[in-house]
C-alpha positions as CSV (number, residue, x, y, z in Angstrom):
1,M,89.3,46.9,85.3
2,T,90.5,43.6,85.0
3,N,91.0,41.2,88.0
4,L,94.0,39.9,89.3
5,T,93.3,36.3,88.2
6,F,95.8,34.4,86.1
7,D,95.1,30.9,84.3
8,E,97.4,28.4,82.4
9,D,96.4,25.1,82.0
10,H,94.6,23.7,85.2
11,K,96.6,26.3,87.7
12,R,95.2,29.5,88.6
13,V,96.8,32.7,90.6
14,N,94.0,34.4,92.2
15,V,94.6,37.7,94.7
16,R,91.4,38.2,97.1
17,C,90.2,40.4,99.3
18,A,87.8,39.8,102.1
19,G,86.4,41.4,105.2
20,I,86.0,40.0,108.7
21,I,82.8,41.4,109.8
22,R,82.2,40.5,113.9
23,R,79.3,41.4,116.0
24,E,78.4,39.9,119.6
25,G,80.3,36.5,119.0
26,H,79.2,36.0,115.3
27,V,80.9,36.9,111.8
28,L,79.2,37.7,108.4
29,I,79.2,35.1,106.0
30,V,78.1,34.7,102.2
31,R,77.1,32.1,100.1
32,E,77.1,32.8,96.4
33,D,74.4,31.1,94.6
34,D,73.9,27.8,95.9
35,D,77.5,26.9,96.5
36,D,78.3,24.0,98.9
37,F,80.8,26.6,101.2
38,V,80.4,30.1,102.3
39,Y,83.1,32.4,102.5
40,L,84.0,36.0,103.9
41,P,82.2,39.1,102.2
42,G,85.1,40.4,99.4
43,G,86.5,39.8,95.8
44,R,89.2,39.9,93.6
45,V,91.5,42.8,93.9
46,Q,91.6,44.6,90.4
47,R,95.0,45.2,88.1
48,G,96.1,49.0,89.3
49,E,94.2,48.6,92.7
50,S,95.8,47.8,96.1
51,S,93.9,45.7,98.5
52,V,92.8,48.5,100.4
53,E,91.4,49.7,97.9
54,A,89.6,46.7,96.8
55,I,88.2,46.3,100.0
56,H,86.5,49.9,100.3
57,R,85.4,48.9,96.7
58,E,84.1,45.2,97.5
59,M,82.6,46.2,100.6
60,D,80.2,48.8,98.3
61,E,79.3,46.6,95.9
62,E,78.3,43.1,98.1
63,L,76.8,45.2,100.5
64,N,76.3,49.0,99.9
65,A,79.0,49.9,102.9
66,Q,81.0,52.9,103.3
67,I,83.7,51.4,105.3
68,E,86.3,53.2,107.3
69,A,89.9,52.3,108.3
70,P,89.8,48.4,107.3
71,Q,92.8,46.7,109.6
72,L,94.4,44.1,107.7
73,R,94.8,41.1,109.9
74,Y,96.1,38.2,107.2
75,I,97.7,37.6,104.6
76,V,97.1,34.0,103.6
77,E,98.9,32.3,100.6
78,N,96.5,29.6,99.9
79,F,97.3,26.5,97.9
80,F,94.0,24.6,97.3
81,W,91.7,22.8,94.4
82,R,88.2,24.4,93.4
83,Y,86.7,23.8,90.1
84,E,88.8,21.4,88.8
85,K,91.7,24.1,89.2
86,Q,94.9,24.2,91.3
87,F,94.6,27.7,93.3
88,H,97.7,29.5,94.4
89,E,95.7,32.5,96.1
90,F,97.0,35.4,97.5
91,G,94.2,36.6,100.5
92,F,93.9,39.8,102.1
93,Y,92.0,39.7,104.9
94,Y,91.0,43.5,106.7
95,E,88.8,43.6,110.3
96,V,85.7,45.9,109.2
97,E,83.4,47.3,111.2
98,A,79.7,46.0,110.7
99,P,77.7,47.9,108.4
100,K,74.9,49.5,110.4
101,H,72.4,49.0,108.1
102,V,72.9,45.1,108.2
103,P,70.5,43.5,110.5
104,F,71.9,41.6,113.2
105,Q,69.9,38.3,112.9
106,P,71.8,35.1,113.7
107,G,70.9,32.0,112.0
108,E,68.9,33.5,109.2
109,I,69.9,35.3,106.0
110,C,70.2,38.8,107.1
111,Y,70.9,40.8,103.7
112,R,70.9,39.8,100.2
113,G,72.8,41.1,97.3
114,E,74.4,40.7,93.9
115,D,77.7,40.5,92.1
116,D,78.1,39.8,88.6
117,G,74.9,38.1,88.0
118,K,75.0,35.9,90.9
119,T,73.0,35.9,94.3
120,L,74.9,36.7,97.4
121,S,73.1,35.4,100.8
122,F,74.7,37.2,103.9
123,E,74.3,35.3,107.9
124,W,76.0,36.1,110.9
125,V,77.3,33.0,112.4
126,P,79.3,32.2,115.6
127,Y,82.8,32.4,115.0
128,T,83.3,29.0,116.4
129,A,85.3,26.4,114.8
130,N,82.2,23.9,115.0
131,A,80.0,26.7,113.8
132,L,82.0,27.8,111.0
133,C,82.8,24.0,109.7
134,A,78.9,23.4,109.9
135,V,78.6,26.0,107.3
136,N,81.4,24.7,105.5
137,L,83.7,28.2,105.4
138,H,86.4,28.5,103.2
139,P,89.4,29.0,103.3
140,L,89.5,26.1,105.9
141,S,92.4,27.9,107.6
142,M,90.2,31.0,108.8
143,R,88.1,28.8,110.8
144,T,90.2,29.3,113.7
145,R,91.9,32.5,112.9
146,M,89.4,34.7,113.7
147,M,88.9,33.8,117.4
148,A,91.5,36.1,118.5
149,L,93.0,38.1,115.6
150,P,96.1,39.6,116.0
151,Q,97.2,43.3,116.7
152,G,99.1,43.9,113.4
153,F,98.8,41.4,110.8
154,E,100.0,37.8,110.0
155,H,101.6,36.1,106.9
156,C,100.6,32.5,106.8
157,T,100.9,30.0,104.1
158,V,98.6,27.1,104.2
159,T,98.8,24.3,101.6
160,D,95.7,21.5,101.8
161,A,96.7,18.0,102.0
162,D,95.6,16.8,98.2
163,Y,97.1,20.1,96.4
164,W,100.3,18.5,94.8
165,E,97.6,15.5,93.5
166,P,97.3,15.7,89.8
167,A,94.6,13.1,90.2
168,N,92.4,16.2,90.6
169,V,93.1,17.3,87.2
170,G,89.9,16.7,85.2
């Protein structure tokens, strides 16, 4: 299948889903290879796939986890720069139960996986704004949104301060 990612010059539209996996005051984050940032486990939604189907597939691919009843908590339209591209990303963030086979070992890599030839390192970090800033969680807006998840879901639009600056074009 084809990812719902569309490029035009230095602009990209991206549709992604991610799991908010919390346990004992911590959240599971992932680092891809040697990136200088981390993110919540998940990935791109594919053409013809719902975000619910995508979160099930991504949790299986990345964590070898069969999840049940993911709960949509946020739809975030995010405008930011990365990889010399101006992103407009639609993010579907689901609350997901912690997979039983992923050890709870805060402060160290607790699970490793692979996705598209890239090494994924998973770690439990406290879900406090300071801890999530220290590990450089992206998108930035999720650093505070995990403290108290909404009962239903919220739609938010977040624009990085430098999004409209043409100087970022490589």
